[in-house]
Backbone as CSV, one residue per row, in Angstrom:
resi,resn,N_x,N_y,N_z,CA_x,CA_y,CA_z,C_x,C_y,C_z
1,MET,32.525,-45.288,-9.359,32.440,-44.196,-10.106,31.013,-43.692,-9.582
2,GLN,30.346,-44.797,-9.569,28.969,-44.288,-9.293,28.606,-43.996,-7.812
3,GLN,29.406,-44.471,-6.889,29.518,-44.422,-5.502,29.897,-42.963,-5.442
4,ARG,30.786,-42.678,-5.973,31.580,-41.319,-6.080,30.357,-40.036,-6.138
5,GLU,29.745,-40.325,-7.614,28.961,-39.594,-7.834,27.769,-39.332,-7.057
6,GLU,27.478,-40.458,-6.204,26.148,-40.372,-5.440,26.386,-39.575,-4.177
7,LYS,27.624,-39.914,-3.522,28.203,-39.200,-2.422,28.236,-37.472,-2.840
8,GLN,28.609,-37.468,-3.805,28.761,-35.794,-4.239,27.710,-35.167,-4.356
9,LEU,26.635,-36.155,-4.970,24.844,-35.511,-5.034,24.354,-35.504,-3.813
10,GLU,24.952,-36.320,-2.650,24.193,-36.053,-1.664,24.832,-34.823,-0.600
11,ALA,26.157,-34.895,-1.022,26.848,-33.602,-0.147,26.308,-32.361,-0.792
12,SER,26.000,-32.480,-2.091,25.527,-31.180,-2.806,23.953,-30.768,-2.328
13,LEU,23.477,-31.843,-2.079,21.714,-31.589,-1.575,21.966,-31.076,-0.152
14,GLU,22.864,-31.477,0.637,22.758,-31.212,2.088,23.203,-29.876,2.088
15,SER,24.004,-29.160,1.415,24.462,-27.961,1.183,23.276,-27.148,0.731
16,LEU,22.418,-27.715,-0.190,21.474,-26.810,-0.743,20.428,-26.709,-0.097
17,ILE,20.256,-27.736,0.907,18.773,-27.663,2.010,19.419,-26.783,3.008
18,THR,20.652,-26.767,3.514,21.155,-25.833,4.607,20.876,-24.209,4.264
19,GLN,21.408,-23.980,2.643,21.221,-22.600,2.232,19.761,-22.174,1.963
20,VAL,19.151,-23.117,1.507,17.414,-23.018,1.597,16.828,-22.849,3.028
21,ALA,17.187,-23.332,3.964,16.764,-23.085,5.408,17.039,-21.718,5.756
22,HIS,18.348,-21.362,5.437,18.849,-20.146,5.755,17.842,-18.845,5.274
23,VAL,17.523,-19.277,3.867,16.684,-18.140,3.324,14.945,-18.300,3.877
24,LYS,14.504,-19.727,4.034,13.501,-19.849,4.861,13.488,-18.918,6.224
25,ASN,14.254,-18.824,6.813,14.585,-18.364,8.245,14.308,-16.800,8.018
26,ALA,15.376,-16.324,6.822,15.053,-14.938,6.994,14.070,-14.562,6.637
27,LEU,13.121,-15.460,5.571,11.871,-15.189,5.176,10.926,-14.544,6.459
28,HIS,10.908,-15.964,7.214,10.227,-15.999,8.436,10.470,-14.681,9.190
29,SER,11.651,-14.303,9.879,11.867,-13.263,10.311,11.418,-12.140,9.813
30,PHE,11.588,-11.809,8.321,10.979,-10.484,7.627,9.496,-10.443,7.899
31,ILE,8.896,-11.648,7.544,7.372,-11.672,7.459,6.666,-11.239,8.878
32,PHE,7.753,-11.517,9.679,7.384,-11.633,11.059,7.201,-10.013,11.471
33,LYS,8.060,-9.390,11.187,8.381,-7.734,11.452,7.364,-7.159,10.473
34,LEU,7.159,-7.142,9.367,5.996,-6.592,8.754,4.900,-6.779,9.305
35,GLU,4.677,-8.194,9.925,3.163,-8.188,10.725,2.861,-7.664,11.890
36,ASN,3.552,-7.575,12.729,3.950,-7.328,14.084,4.715,-5.931,14.676
37,GLU,5.812,-5.762,13.857,6.458,-4.602,13.916,6.322,-3.370,12.988
38,TYR,5.325,-3.491,12.348,5.223,-2.436,11.066,5.338,-1.137,11.728
39,GLU,4.658,-0.920,12.846,4.616,0.478,13.419,5.928,1.202,13.708
40,ARG,6.970,0.542,13.992,8.674,1.059,14.317,9.298,0.477,13.307
41,LEU,9.096,-0.159,12.231,9.869,-0.633,11.353,10.132,0.383,10.625
42,THR,11.718,0.576,10.262,12.289,1.676,9.551,12.337,1.433,8.140
43,TRP,12.703,2.389,7.352,13.075,1.752,5.592,14.417,1.118,5.507
44,PRO,15.489,1.562,6.430,16.868,1.136,6.242,16.794,-0.203,6.490
45,SER,15.895,-0.646,7.908,15.710,-2.242,8.393,15.212,-2.966,7.282
46,VAL,14.073,-2.287,6.640,13.667,-3.096,5.245,14.759,-3.540,4.381
47,LEU,15.565,-2.592,4.101,16.526,-2.409,2.894,17.610,-3.699,3.491
48,ASP,17.971,-3.670,4.742,18.570,-4.586,5.398,18.510,-6.031,5.049
49,ASN,16.827,-6.086,5.564,16.427,-7.574,4.908,16.580,-7.924,3.673
50,PHE,16.060,-7.036,2.973,16.244,-7.314,1.331,17.623,-7.717,0.852
51,ALA,18.651,-6.846,1.449,19.969,-7.563,1.229,20.198,-8.640,1.688
52,LEU,19.945,-9.085,2.728,20.111,-10.370,3.243,19.594,-11.172,2.374
53,LEU,18.304,-11.180,2.102,17.874,-12.313,1.445,18.529,-12.395,-0.213
54,SER,18.879,-11.218,-0.486,19.683,-11.113,-1.853,20.878,-12.169,-1.863
55,GLY,21.831,-11.460,-0.812,22.921,-12.353,-0.549,22.649,-13.847,-0.404
56,GLN,21.994,-14.360,0.307,21.633,-15.652,0.524,21.407,-16.358,-0.829
57,LEU,20.263,-15.476,-1.798,20.086,-16.205,-3.261,21.231,-16.285,-4.031
58,ASN,22.170,-15.274,-3.450,23.212,-15.384,-4.849,24.289,-16.364,-4.200
59,THR,24.125,-16.653,-2.642,25.052,-18.102,-2.582,24.354,-19.276,-2.875
60,ILE,23.121,-19.304,-3.235,22.462,-20.590,-3.551,22.967,-20.667,-5.268
61,ASN,22.946,-19.526,-6.176,23.181,-19.623,-7.215,24.551,-19.805,-7.588
62,LYS,25.620,-19.593,-6.575,26.989,-19.951,-6.931,27.228,-21.309,-6.523
63,LEU,26.210,-21.849,-5.491,26.531,-23.486,-5.389,25.927,-24.264,-6.356
64,LEU,24.888,-23.817,-7.179,24.445,-24.696,-8.369,25.272,-24.351,-9.245
65,LYS,26.095,-23.393,-9.491,27.016,-23.259,-10.756,28.421,-23.726,-10.444
66,ASN,28.540,-23.904,-9.133,29.894,-24.739,-8.901,30.189,-25.916,-9.792
67,GLU,31.651,-26.147,-10.105,31.945,-27.333,-11.021,31.711,-28.571,-9.943
68,LYS,31.875,-28.380,-8.558,31.840,-29.912,-8.027,30.166,-29.858,-7.641
69,THR,29.235,-29.230,-7.950,27.761,-29.516,-7.743,27.561,-30.449,-9.212
70,PRO,26.576,-31.628,-9.033,26.358,-32.050,-10.178,25.030,-31.222,-10.491
71,SER,25.003,-31.551,-11.835,23.751,-30.919,-12.764,22.253,-31.455,-11.992
72,PHE,21.388,-30.798,-11.435,20.193,-31.309,-11.080,18.922,-31.832,-12.067
73,ARG,19.427,-30.789,-13.136,18.565,-31.176,-14.225,18.532,-32.601,-14.674
74,ASN,19.643,-33.210,-14.489,19.880,-34.724,-14.945,19.343,-35.712,-13.927
75,GLN,18.769,-35.171,-12.740,18.464,-36.172,-11.835,16.902,-36.214,-11.972
76,LEU,16.467,-37.509,-11.838,14.806,-37.650,-11.985,14.363,-37.777,-10.694
77,ILE,13.166,-37.502,-10.429,12.394,-37.963,-9.426,11.086,-38.597,-9.715
78,ILE,11.171,-40.085,-9.515,9.819,-40.655,-9.568,9.312,-41.265,-8.670
79,PRO,8.254,-41.217,-8.428,7.231,-41.856,-7.158,7.146,-43.260,-7.253
80,LEU,7.478,-43.775,-6.054,7.743,-45.346,-6.287,6.317,-45.845,-5.526
81,LEU,5.844,-44.778,-4.591,4.576,-45.494,-4.048,3.705,-44.153,-3.767
82,LEU,2.242,-44.420,-4.186,1.440,-43.280,-3.853,0.479,-44.051,-3.070
83,SER,-0.051,-43.305,-1.661,-0.938,-43.674,-1.029,-1.888,-42.274,-0.519
84,GLN,-3.329,-43.218,0.012,-4.114,-42.159,0.686,-3.877,-41.890,2.268
85,ASP,-2.988,-42.681,2.619,-2.697,-42.630,4.073,-1.887,-41.725,4.487
86,ARG,-2.024,-41.390,5.721,-1.126,-40.078,6.430,0.054,-40.750,6.563
87,ASP,1.297,-39.873,6.059,2.636,-40.251,6.398,3.198,-39.572,7.286
88,ASP,3.723,-39.822,8.648,4.103,-39.093,9.499,5.692,-38.357,9.365
89,ASP,6.243,-39.569,8.724,7.708,-39.147,8.271,8.043,-37.938,7.458
90,LEU,6.914,-38.211,6.390,6.961,-37.150,5.173,6.479,-35.722,5.908
91,ALA,5.335,-35.844,6.835,4.990,-34.595,7.405,5.814,-33.934,8.271
92,LYS,6.956,-34.834,8.845,7.877,-34.141,9.831,8.798,-33.483,8.775
93,VAL,9.420,-34.313,7.752,10.297,-33.649,6.855,10.015,-32.196,6.349
94,THR,8.402,-32.028,6.062,7.882,-31.284,4.884,7.378,-30.041,6.267
95,GLU,7.838,-30.340,7.590,7.142,-29.313,8.219,5.744,-28.992,8.311
96,HIS,4.788,-30.590,8.106,3.465,-30.722,8.079,2.688,-30.235,7.122
97,ARG,3.637,-29.592,5.964,2.864,-29.069,4.857,2.278,-30.176,3.840
98,VAL,2.823,-31.092,3.882,2.477,-32.510,2.634,2.459,-33.496,3.732
99,PRO,1.145,-33.715,4.223,1.107,-34.842,5.207,0.644,-36.351,4.458
100,VAL,0.295,-36.267,3.133,0.048,-37.319,2.241,0.477,-37.193,1.106
101,PHE,1.190,-38.478,0.180,1.517,-38.432,-0.894,0.860,-39.315,-2.008
102,ASN,-0.273,-38.283,-2.339,-1.360,-39.140,-2.999,-1.118,-38.336,-4.564
103,HIS,-2.028,-39.011,-5.317,-2.151,-38.416,-6.821,-2.461,-37.020,-7.097
104,GLU,-3.027,-36.490,-5.738,-3.543,-34.924,-6.094,-2.321,-33.969,-5.730
105,ILE,-1.393,-34.626,-4.870,0.138,-33.896,-4.585,1.205,-34.160,-5.498
106,VAL,0.988,-34.838,-5.898,2.520,-35.466,-6.876,2.494,-34.488,-8.126
107,PRO,1.314,-34.208,-9.068,1.863,-33.475,-10.109,2.233,-32.070,-9.498
108,ASP,1.697,-31.499,-8.548,2.252,-30.151,-8.033,3.498,-30.136,-7.593
109,TYR,3.853,-31.167,-6.823,5.424,-30.867,-6.280,6.322,-31.403,-6.991
110,LEU,5.994,-32.390,-8.001,7.115,-33.028,-8.749,7.106,-32.399,-10.400
111,ARG,6.527,-31.203,-10.405,6.318,-30.741,-11.728,7.458,-29.890,-11.928
112,THR,8.119,-30.181,-13.159,9.056,-29.512,-13.912,8.722,-28.189,-14.843
113,LYS,7.528,-28.223,-14.823,7.347,-27.232,-15.955,5.974,-26.362,-15.030
114,PRO,5.447,-25.187,-16.025,4.494,-24.313,-15.338,3.327,-25.240,-15.384
115,ASP,1.984,-24.827,-14.549,0.808,-24.751,-15.227,0.304,-24.828,-16.310
116,PRO,-0.140,-25.619,-17.007,-1.076,-25.307,-18.277,-1.571,-24.074,-18.442
117,GLU,-2.275,-23.290,-17.768,-2.707,-21.859,-17.950,-1.701,-21.060,-17.901
118,VAL,-0.661,-21.179,-16.758,0.371,-20.121,-16.576,1.421,-20.384,-18.415
119,GLU,1.447,-21.517,-18.598,2.314,-21.847,-19.761,1.540,-21.208,-21.013
120,GLU,0.264,-21.259,-21.032,-0.628,-20.560,-22.059,-0.548,-19.060,-22.268
121,GLN,-0.591,-18.353,-20.817,-0.526,-17.145,-20.703,0.921,-16.728,-21.175
122,GLU,2.111,-17.388,-20.989,3.249,-16.976,-21.588,3.496,-16.945,-22.944
123,LYS,2.848,-17.792,-23.486,2.756,-17.856,-25.017,2.242,-16.840,-25.536
124,GLN,1.174,-16.304,-24.999,0.298,-15.212,-25.437,1.082,-14.036,-25.174
125,LEU,1.797,-13.733,-24.192,2.661,-12.537,-23.845,4.017,-12.661,-24.776
126,SER,4.426,-13.808,-25.053,5.412,-13.952,-26.187,5.057,-13.533,-27.365
127,VAL,3.805,-13.952,-27.792,3.579,-13.308,-29.409,3.024,-11.952,-29.307
128,GLU,2.652,-11.478,-28.191,2.127,-9.819,-28.253,3.685,-9.091,-28.212
129,ALA,4.793,-9.648,-27.393,5.701,-8.647,-27.328,6.544,-9.142,-28.663
130,ALA,6.214,-10.253,-29.470,7.009,-10.000,-30.946,6.141,-9.211,-31.963
131,ARG,4.773,-8.630,-31.714,4.180,-7.866,-32.483,4.850,-6.533,-32.441
132,VAL,5.305,-6.117,-31.189,5.723,-4.761,-30.772,7.021,-4.507,-31.751
133,GLY,6.837,-3.461,-32.752,8.150,-2.908,-33.077,9.184,-2.448,-32.384
134,PRO,10.182,-2.472,-32.869,11.609,-1.815,-32.341,11.234,-0.805,-31.681
135,GLU,10.761,0.436,-32.626,10.842,1.720,-32.428,9.948,1.995,-31.023
136,VAL,8.616,1.400,-31.355,7.463,1.403,-30.227,8.094,0.800,-28.984
137,ALA,8.746,-0.178,-28.861,9.362,-0.902,-28.054,10.428,-0.099,-27.261
138,GLN,11.039,0.688,-28.171,12.101,1.884,-27.374,11.327,2.823,-26.608
139,LYS,10.405,3.778,-27.451,9.687,4.394,-26.833,8.753,4.101,-25.554
140,GLN,8.570,2.782,-25.105,7.758,2.570,-24.171,9.118,2.239,-22.830
141,ILE,9.906,1.939,-23.472,11.298,1.752,-22.545,11.393,2.855,-21.753
142,GLN,11.573,4.024,-22.766,12.058,5.309,-22.466,10.711,6.026,-21.563
143,THR,9.642,5.977,-21.638,8.673,6.243,-20.890,8.757,5.602,-19.631
144,LEU,9.017,4.479,-19.345,9.277,3.663,-18.156,10.338,4.051,-17.561
145,ASN,11.418,4.199,-18.172,12.346,4.731,-17.631,12.533,6.389,-16.845
146,LYS,11.915,6.880,-17.597,11.632,8.240,-17.043,10.501,8.073,-16.077
147,LEU,9.339,7.615,-15.857,8.680,7.519,-14.751,9.424,6.897,-13.679
148,CYS,10.233,5.701,-13.731,11.156,5.352,-12.667,12.103,6.375,-11.990
149,SER,12.804,7.075,-13.254,13.671,8.119,-12.476,12.927,9.209,-11.782
150,ASN,11.682,9.648,-12.130,10.837,10.561,-11.427,10.451,9.949,-9.875
151,LEU,10.207,8.964,-9.916,9.686,8.196,-8.859,10.898,8.075,-7.805
152,LEU,12.077,7.575,-8.584,13.460,7.541,-7.631,13.599,8.991,-7.082
153,GLU,13.705,9.756,-7.813,14.117,11.256,-7.480,13.289,11.871,-6.060
154,LYS,11.872,11.327,-6.399,10.935,11.646,-5.310,11.367,11.126,-4.006
155,LEU,11.571,9.708,-4.208,11.976,8.780,-2.971,13.296,9.246,-2.368
156,SER,14.335,9.731,-2.933,15.588,10.238,-2.531,15.798,11.344,-2.076
157,ASN,14.420,12.143,-2.062,14.696,13.599,-1.474,14.398,13.352,-0.020
158,PRO,15.022,14.082,0.757,14.979,13.852,2.002,13.667,14.207,2.611
159,ARG,12.990,13.671,3.791,11.721,13.974,4.822,11.587,15.196,4.792
160,ASP,12.684,15.901,5.388,12.075,17.465,5.814,11.993,18.299,4.581
161,GLU,12.514,17.990,3.421,12.248,18.944,2.323,10.840,18.591,1.967
162,ARG,10.308,17.424,1.996,8.988,17.437,1.663,7.948,17.733,2.848
163,GLU,8.301,17.726,3.905,7.616,18.420,4.958,7.640,20.075,4.743
164,ALA,8.611,20.624,4.374,8.887,21.885,4.261,7.773,22.470,3.081
165,GLU,7.721,21.658,2.226,7.074,21.849,0.929,5.680,21.765,1.193
166,SER,5.433,20.722,1.924,3.617,20.797,2.235,3.463,21.778,3.117
167,ALA,4.300,22.279,4.119,3.985,23.342,5.166,3.994,24.544,4.458
168,ALA,4.441,24.480,3.161,4.795,26.018,2.594,3.294,25.990,1.749
169,LEU,2.778,25.057,1.217,1.551,24.597,0.297,0.577,25.166,1.545
170,ARG,0.736,24.870,2.653,-0.744,25.029,3.545,-0.329,26.486,3.954
171,GLN,0.535,27.165,4.241,0.480,28.399,4.347,-0.128,29.221,3.084
172,ASN,0.723,28.914,2.115,0.051,29.802,0.970,-1.154,29.724,0.321
173,LYS,-1.957,28.750,0.994,-3.263,28.381,0.463,-4.301,29.462,1.320
174,CYS,-5.033,29.829,0.461,-6.146,30.883,0.478,-7.257,30.372,1.452
175,TRP,-7.597,30.482,2.704,-8.836,29.859,3.258,-10.154,30.662,3.372
176,PHE,-9.872,31.778,2.644,-11.318,32.665,3.022,-11.347,33.475,1.629
177,ASN,-12.536,34.040,1.385,-12.911,34.835,0.022,-12.724,36.263,0.234
178,PRO,-11.568,37.019,-0.059,-11.465,38.300,0.180,-12.658,39.340,-0.021
179,ALA,-13.398,38.780,-1.455,-14.421,39.807,-1.737,-15.584,39.549,-0.722
180,ASP,-15.707,38.398,-0.101,-16.720,38.201,0.680,-16.583,38.917,2.142
181,THR,-15.073,38.703,2.632,-14.751,39.522,3.742,-14.613,40.848,3.860
182,SER,-14.608,41.328,2.449,-14.696,43.166,2.383,-16.320,43.508,2.332
183,ALA,-16.927,42.654,1.992,-18.598,43.349,1.814,-19.179,42.781,3.281
184,LEU,-18.630,41.778,4.122,-19.069,41.769,5.667,-18.692,42.734,6.304
185,VAL,-17.253,43.311,6.459,-16.763,44.222,6.799,-17.345,45.660,6.774
186,GLY,-17.626,45.965,5.395,-18.431,47.089,4.892,-19.972,47.064,5.586
187,ALA,-20.446,45.970,5.541,-21.930,45.878,6.152,-21.969,46.121,7.668
188,VAL,-21.051,45.622,8.270,-21.173,45.902,9.764,-20.586,47.133,10.321
189,ALA,-19.593,47.769,9.368,-18.888,48.945,10.039,-19.508,50.253,9.314
190,PHE,-19.906,50.016,8.101,-20.583,51.383,7.426,-22.145,50.964,6.956
191,GLY,-22.464,50.054,7.200,-23.747,49.699,6.631,-24.129,49.699,5.203
192,LYS,-23.171,49.444,4.508,-22.983,49.145,2.761,-24.046,47.718,2.708
193,GLY,-24.743,48.196,1.396,-25.496,46.988,1.056,-26.793,46.706,2.015
194,LEU,-26.767,47.319,2.937,-27.967,46.668,3.685,-29.315,47.688,3.524
195,SER,-30.484,47.213,3.091,-31.657,48.070,2.725,-32.397,48.286,4.064
196,LYS,-33.003,49.662,3.725,-33.774,49.940,4.689,-35.219,49.661,5.085
197,CYS,-35.625,49.259,6.040,-36.719,48.727,6.507,-37.602,49.119,7.630
198,ARG,-38.898,49.504,7.843,-39.478,50.229,9.027,-39.925,48.983,9.912
199,PRO,-39.816,49.245,11.042,-40.226,48.307,12.305,-41.535,48.121,12.236
200,PRO,-42.067,47.015,12.411,-43.593,46.848,12.414,-44.132,47.245,13.704
201,GLY,-45.394,47.766,13.181,-46.162,48.601,14.439,-46.271,50.011,14.263
202,GLY,-45.907,50.451,13.226,-45.814,52.085,12.810,-44.563,52.329,13.683
203,MET,-44.808,53.791,14.368,-43.713,54.465,14.836,-42.915,53.662,15.907
204,GLY,-41.455,53.917,16.183,-40.436,53.226,17.032,-41.145,53.546,18.126
205,ALA,-40.327,53.009,19.358,-40.883,53.108,20.604,-40.271,54.453,21.151
206,ALA,-39.819,55.349,20.599,-39.272,56.987,21.258,-40.520,57.784,20.963
207,GLY,-41.703,57.151,20.100,-42.693,57.906,20.158,-42.690,58.883,18.828
208,PRO,-43.929,59.409,18.984,-43.568,60.812,17.768,-42.685,62.173,18.297
209,PRO,-42.503,62.735,17.392,-41.865,64.022,18.091,-42.391,65.005,19.036
210,GLY,-41.521,65.123,20.150,-41.803,65.998,20.905,-42.771,65.113,22.233
211,VAL,-42.809,64.038,22.326,-43.443,63.116,23.286,-42.557,62.292,23.867
212,MET,-42.578,62.787,25.091,-41.298,61.689,26.099,-42.295,60.781,27.102
213,MET,-41.744,59.581,26.797,-42.269,58.240,27.427,-41.516,58.002,28.455
214,SER,-42.352,57.880,29.544,-41.223,57.974,30.695,-41.726,56.249,31.249
215,GLY,-40.743,55.874,32.401,-40.933,54.242,32.398,-42.161,54.107,33.266
216,GLY,-42.598,52.829,33.207,-43.749,52.257,33.839,-44.355,50.913,33.125
217,PRO,-45.327,50.309,33.795,-45.614,48.873,33.193,-46.075,49.349,31.982
218,PRO,-46.044,48.121,30.975,-46.583,48.016,29.701,-47.815,48.534,29.312
219,ASN,-48.893,48.355,30.284,-50.042,48.572,29.907,-50.460,50.199,30.372
220,LEU,-49.507,50.701,31.184,-49.697,52.135,31.624,-48.534,53.002,31.490
221,GLN,-48.573,53.996,30.680,-47.104,54.556,30.409,-47.529,55.981,30.800
222,GLN,-46.561,56.816,31.144,-47.050,58.458,31.253,-46.423,59.224,30.296
223,VAL,-47.253,59.956,29.394,-46.539,60.667,28.174,-46.932,61.975,28.605
224,THR,-45.809,62.670,28.187,-45.620,64.274,28.828,-45.738,65.196,27.186
225,ILE,-46.431,65.786,27.091,-46.446,66.345,25.546,-45.968,67.767,26.003
226,GLY,-44.858,68.164,25.310,-44.475,69.663,25.354,-45.219,70.872,24.778
227,SER,-44.829,71.795,24.837,-45.752,73.166,24.428,-45.050,73.075,22.860
228,ALA,-45.796,74.255,22.174,-45.392,74.324,20.830,-43.876,74.744,20.714
229,SER,-43.667,75.586,21.774,-42.241,76.222,21.359,-41.181,75.242,21.760
230,GLN,-41.629,74.113,22.682,-40.408,73.071,23.038,-40.302,71.981,21.693
231,LEU,-41.410,71.996,21.183,-41.596,71.110,19.874,-40.786,71.898,18.653
232,GLY,-40.365,72.993,18.703,-39.954,73.478,17.589,-40.700,74.236,17.140
233,ALA,-41.936,74.435,17.166,-42.616,75.404,16.192,-42.675,76.798,16.207
234,PRO,-42.988,77.172,15.231,-42.475,78.965,14.788,-43.100,79.635,15.811
235,PRO,-42.648,80.695,16.183,-43.228,82.029,17.152,-44.384,82.208,16.550
236,GLN,-45.222,82.426,17.775,-46.591,82.817,17.413,-46.636,84.264,17.148
237,GLN,-47.665,84.500,16.362,-47.892,85.697,15.573,-48.541,86.847,16.833
238,GLN,-48.413,88.407,16.458,-49.307,88.924,17.309,-50.542,88.886,17.363
239,GLY,-50.935,89.225,18.493,-52.614,88.751,18.669,-53.151,87.412,19.035
240,GLN,-52.066,86.727,18.878,-52.638,85.276,19.389,-52.374,85.111,20.833
241,PRO,-52.816,84.009,21.592,-52.762,84.181,23.185,-51.398,83.475,23.303
242,GLY,-50.926,83.443,24.664,-49.487,83.383,25.174,-49.440,81.915,24.966
243,LYS,-48.321,81.181,25.576,-47.972,80.106,25.286,-48.675,79.009,26.372
244,MET,-49.327,77.871,25.313,-50.074,77.113,26.134,-49.081,75.992,27.461
245,PRO,-49.600,75.887,28.530,-48.794,75.188,29.507,-48.854,73.671,29.064
246,GLY,-47.956,73.004,29.661,-47.620,71.619,29.084,-48.721,70.772,29.811
247,ILE,-48.828,69.862,29.095,-50.096,68.641,29.606,-49.833,67.538,29.872
248,LYS,-50.196,67.078,31.195,-49.650,65.892,31.429,-50.914,64.973,31.261
249,THR,-51.021,63.638,30.929,-52.038,62.757,30.927,-51.509,61.394,30.946
250,ASN,-52.639,60.482,31.337,-52.100,58.860,31.517,-52.892,58.530,30.320
251,ILE,-51.887,57.513,29.449,-52.528,57.098,28.048,-52.353,55.336,28.476
252,LYS,-53.864,54.728,28.264,-53.519,53.444,28.343,-53.169,52.979,27.039
253,SER,-52.463,52.082,27.060,-52.246,51.370,25.888,-53.158,50.250,25.415
254,ALA,-53.391,49.895,23.978,-54.448,49.045,23.339,-54.024,47.955,24.407
255,SER,-55.104,46.718,24.110,-54.987,45.767,24.567,-54.209,44.632,24.261
256,ALA,-53.847,43.664,24.998,-53.168,42.691,24.714,-53.296,42.041,23.453
257,SER,-54.619,42.044,22.894,-54.521,41.320,21.643,-54.375,42.029,20.540
258,MET,-54.282,43.326,20.919,-54.302,44.289,19.697,-52.765,44.736,19.562
259,HIS,-52.028,44.574,20.495,-50.664,44.816,20.491,-49.621,44.164,19.425
260,PRO,-48.829,44.737,18.672,-48.054,43.813,17.831,-47.259,42.762,18.382
261,TYR,-46.743,42.936,19.636,-45.782,42.034,19.996,-46.697,41.496,21.026
262,ASN,-47.014,40.256,20.938,-48.007,39.708,22.115,-47.008,38.756,23.053
263,ARG,-47.153,38.904,24.239,-46.682,38.185,24.995,-47.244,36.940,25.923
């Protein structure tokens, strides 16, 4: 009877180790894709990997709940030998994760309960959960369900619809100020809002009325002064002399130091 139970336990352990190895390989493959193929990784591929892991975990649960599988909770593992020296066989079995089976490693790998700190945190969470009344808990559950529903709705929308909405928002967004644009067009086209200012140095380059300035060097310009009738003066009264002939003269400009635009 005892030998039969031992054989059954060994067979269950071998099956369990095989299923755990499948889960480990699937995890390694998924992590490799996330780290090296994240640029071309698609969401359906991620869901396929999650589905594979979920199916393998369900297989392990079915194996543990099988009638032929002995209850592993009734089995005890007792360390018979602890050593500070390296164990090559142990390192090979654990894929070099546990090279030494000493007093530091045994409490972590043979632990059947959570760490004391984790256990204390679980107790605190249980106490806080017990303080929450049924009504408050129901409101929190409804709020969480609403948030999850909104998130799932956003995720379920097609990508094209989201891109169309973002494009519409970019088109409808105003990128200028209409008031500033109207003021700028009015100032350029009609001179609205511009203040009148006199140019420096007195009169402009055209000179006083009736004076025509001909081209020439800046320090010497020929100025022709027209007659009174040409300047638009009123006609002479009777008894006054006739029209005065035009006068041509050369006027030198002021020195460079006196010129308002020094060169």
